[in-house]
N, C-alpha and C positions, 0 to 999 in steps of 0.2 A: 855263361858267356855273357848273356844280355841283361843279366844280374849286375854283372862287374861293369859292362858299358852305362847301366843308368847309375849306379852308383858314380863313377868317374865324371858323368856329365852332371850329376848332382854338387858334386864336391866342386868342379868346375864353376856352377852355376855360384856357388856362395863364396868362393873367392872372389868372381867377378863383382858380386854385387856387393863384397866387402870391401873391393878395391872402389868401388865405385861408391859407394857410403865414403871411404875415408876422402876420396878426390873431394866429394862434396862440402865434408867439413871443412876439408882444408880450406877451398873455394870460398866457404862461407868466413872462416877466421880471415884470407886475405882482406873480403868485401869489409869487413868490421873492424880490421886494425887500426891501428895509426899508420899514415904511407909516410912515403919516402921523401915526402917536399919538404927541403931544409929551409927556403926563405917563401913569402908569401909572393904569389904572382897575379896577374890578368889574365882572364878565360874568356876570350871572346867567343861567343856565340851567336854567329850572323843570321840574319833571317832566312829561311828555307833550307838551313843546314840539318842534320841528322847525328842521332846518337855515335855510330860510327864514325864520323868525323871529329867530333869531340873528344869522343874517348882516344882517337890516335893522336890529338893533339895534347890532351893531359899527357898521354903517356913519354911525348917526345919532348914535356918540358919536365918530365923527370914528377910527375905529381901522383900519380899511379903505377903498379906494378904490374898490372897487365889489363891491358884492353879489351882483353874477350870478357875478363872476369867482371867488369866494369859493365859492361853492356851487358853481361848474364843479368848481374844481380837489380840492373836497372829494370830487364824485361820481366824477373822474377820478380817484382814489387810493383809491375803495373805503372811505370814512370817513363817508359822511353817516349810515350805520344803525349808527355808533358813537358818538354824541351821549350825554355823561354830565350827568344832573344836577346841579347843584352850582353853587360862587360860585368864580371864578376870575380870578387875577391876570394881566391881560394889561401887560406889560411896555413902556416908551416904544419905538417905531419898531420892534415885533415885524410881521415878515413874516405873510400870509395863510399860509403854511404852517406858521409857528410858532402862531398863535392855532389853528389847526385842530387840531393837536396837542394843545394845551392841553383845547381842550374835549373831545375824543374819548380823552385819556389816561384821565382820571379821577382815583380817588384820593382822596388827602385834598384839600380845598378850602383854595385859599390866597389869601382875599381877605378885603378889609374886617376885621370885628374878632373877636379868639378869644380864647377861655378857656382856659389850659389850666393841668390840674389836675394837681400835679406830686407823684406819693406817691416820698420818699426814703427811706433808710436810717433816718434819726433824725427825720426830722420831715417832714411835708406843707405845701406851700403852692400858690397858685392865684397865677394869673400872667393879667393883663391886656394882651393886644399889642394894636396898632390901627395899620392900616396908613397908612405916611405916604406919599400919591400922588405927591410932588416926587421921591421918592428910590425907591420899590416897596418898599422893605425897611418890617419890623414895627417898631413902636416902643413898648417896654414902658412902659405907663402908671401901674400897681398892683401890687404884690406884697403879698400878707397871710399870717398864719397862718390858718387857721380854726377851730382850736383857742384863738384867743384871744379870741373873742367875736364880735359881729357883722360882719357883711361892711361894708366902706365904701361909700359912696355911689357911686363909681367903678362898683364892678362888679354894684351893682345898674343903673345907669344903660344899664351894656354890655347888660345880660340883656334891656333893654327893646328892642334894635335887632334886629329882625325876620333880621338878615342874621348875627348872630353865630354865628361855628364854635365847637367844644367839644371838646376833648381831654384824653385820660387819658394820661398820660407816667408811665412806672413805671421806675425806677432799678433796676439790676442788684444784686441781693442780699438785696432786700425780700422778707419773710416774705408766705404766703399771710393771713395773720391780717393782719396789717398793709395789705393790700392790699384787703383786705373791708372793713375798718374803716374805712379811709378815703372807699370808695368809697360807704359808707354817708352819709358827710359831704356828698356832692353832690349839691343838691339838683336838679339836673335829672334825676336819675335816681329811678327808683322801685324798688320790692321789696326784696326780701331774697334770700339764697343762703345753701347750705348752704358751710361753709368747705373748698375745694378740697383736692386732695392737695399737699403742702409739695412746690414742684419743678414743677408743671405749669403756670405761667403764666409767657410769654414777657416779659421787661421789653422794652415798645419804646411807640411811642405809638400810642394809639386814638382815631381820629373819632368822638366821640358825639354823639347827638341829644338836644334835650329831648324826656323822656319813656320814653326808653330803659328797660331794666330792667337792674338790677345782673347779675342772671343771664346775660344776653347778652350783656353786656361782658364777664364771666368767660367764657363758652363760647368768644369769640372768642379770648380769651388762652390757654385751653385748646390750642384747633385751631392757634395759631401753634407752640405751644410743641412739638405733638404733630409739627411737620412739619419743624420744625428738629432734633430729636433723631433723628426717622428719617433725614435726610439727614447727617447726622452720623455715624450710624451705619453707614449702608451705604458710607461713605467711611473709615472708621477703619484705625489703622494694625494691623500684624500683631502676635500675639502680647500683646496687652494682659491684664492681669490681671482683667479685668470679664468676666463670664460675660451680661451683658443689657444694654438701655438704663437701664434701672432705675438700676442701677450706677453706669454712666456719669454719670446724671444728678444720682446722689449726690458722686459727685465732684467734678463738674461745679459743684455748689454748695460743696463747701469751698475751690475753689480762687478761687469768686467771692470768698468772703468772707477769704482767706487774700492775695490779690493787693494788691499797693502800686500798680501801673500797669500799665497794658496790656500794655505791653512785657515781664511779668515771667509772663505766663498760663504760658507755654508753658514756662519753666523751673521754676516752680512743678510744674505738671503733670508734669513730668521725676521732680522730689524724691519726688513722693507713689508716681508709676507704681514708681520703682525701690523703693520702700519696701515698696509690697503684694508685688513681684516675688520681693524677699528675706525676707517676713514680718514686716518690721521693723515695728511700731505706730508708726501714722499721726503720734499725739502734737502734735493739734492745737488749742489752744482753742476756735475757733469752733464744734466741736461739743460742747465740754463747756458752752459758755455755751448752746445752744441744748437742752441735755436741762436746763436748770435753768428759763430762759423760755419755752421751747416755742414760740419765736418771738414772744411777746405784749410788744414791748417791747425795749426798752434793759434790758441789765442794769445799769450806769450805774455799777458799780463793778470792781475786780481779782477775779482767781479765789482763794477761798482753797485752802490746801494741800489742807485735808479735801476739797474740792470735787473737786482734781485725784488724790485718791487714791481718792474713793469708788466702786465699780462699777457702774456704770449702762449702757444701751443707746447712749449717745451720748457716752461717756466714752473717747476712742480714746489715751490714756495709759494705759486699763487692758484693752480690748476690745483682739485681734488684727488685726481690719479695718476696714471700711466700717461705720458706723452703721445702723440700718435704714432709715431714710430720708433724702431731702434735708434740708439746714437752711437753706434759703433757694432763691429763686428764679434762678436763675443763666439770664445772656446768652448770645447765641449764641455771642461769643468764649470764653466759660468752658467751655462744650461743645463746642466743636471741639477746645478745647485739650485736655480731658480725653480725646481718642479721638485726636489726635495731636499729643501732649508730644513737647516738643523732646528730642533725641538728648542726653543727658548722662549722667554718673556722678554727680549731685549724688544725696545723700541726706539734708545737712540744708540749714536755712536759718534765719536769725534778721535780724528787723530793723535795718536800718543808723542807725536814728536815731530819736527820739522820736515823729518828723513821719511817719506811714505812705506819705504820698507820697512819701517817699526810698526806698521798697523794702526791699531785702534782699539781705543776704552769705549766700553760697552755700558750702556747703563738701562735699567729697568724703568726709574722712575726720573722725572724731570729735573728735582733736587740733586740728583747724583748726576745727570748728565751736565747741569749749571757748572758741578766743582769741576768737571772733567774737561770741560769748555776755559772754566776759567785758569786751570795747569794748563792749557795751551797757549792760552793769549798770555799768560808771561813768560814763556818760550819764546812768544814771537818779538815782544818786546825786546826780552835777553838778548835777541838775534839781532835788535835792528841800534843796539845801543853802540 
């Protein structure tokens, strides 16, 4: 009898384990397979909330088939304590594992309505973007120049939406003066700030919140540039004519202002590096222009011969080396190019056409360079006729 009881118990245990294994496999399949969501939705994760509240909200919106499986899966992968406050876009048919990744990864919010304040080389503009739930993509609804007068009603409407996100986007090559002046015009920021050192701000996109101070945004930009420069310096090529990271930043800013396209950064960096190694003056117009404008706006005209001959700290047609400071805020790619230039013998370069986007003709010898310059002058004369 006892043998029969033990056998039945063992059988029951096997059945239970089999069923439990089946449930686990079923739950794992539910957790990883595409979800039931037919259209993209925004999921708000308030500060101080927990995974239970988020899972119940997702279930109510039809994004997941089981809030219990959602929580168990997150707990099993040790992500329940990594929930990040924010507003997140959940794409159609996202699996539970994908949604868990979205709400625990954090970073820039990607949902609802956003306002992007773009600070460019020649002008700033404000871009309003709203999510189209049917496509899961942002649609640009209005763009305006804040210097041209009152903001349009569409901008005011978006500002009144509680879930609106805000970002500041810096273009490569903007000056610190430009950044500060444009940040002062952003009505969701407050306070003032002293002018940061030229080159110390990392061109990138930064999420901001209403009530943030200008100083706090500048501090984030400075910290980002410090990290980029430190990493690039630690991985620099050997035998560069640069004594410290500050000189690398100066050279990177010149590369940024001289580059016609991303693919040319390494070549421009190579030409400047070769000139420095040979003791040849850099002879680059952007440094002369910075000496005139101090980075406060665009020169708006060509350089005069008297300006090219005048001895100033920024006139690289006269001084034998780098100028004393950067002439703009270079991006990561230009910093990395300055510290790992292409391996060439180029010494000279001149624009291919009157369109800067067309890039440059590079040369090793002065004779070759003079031919390239003559071709460019012909284009100038033809355009003026």
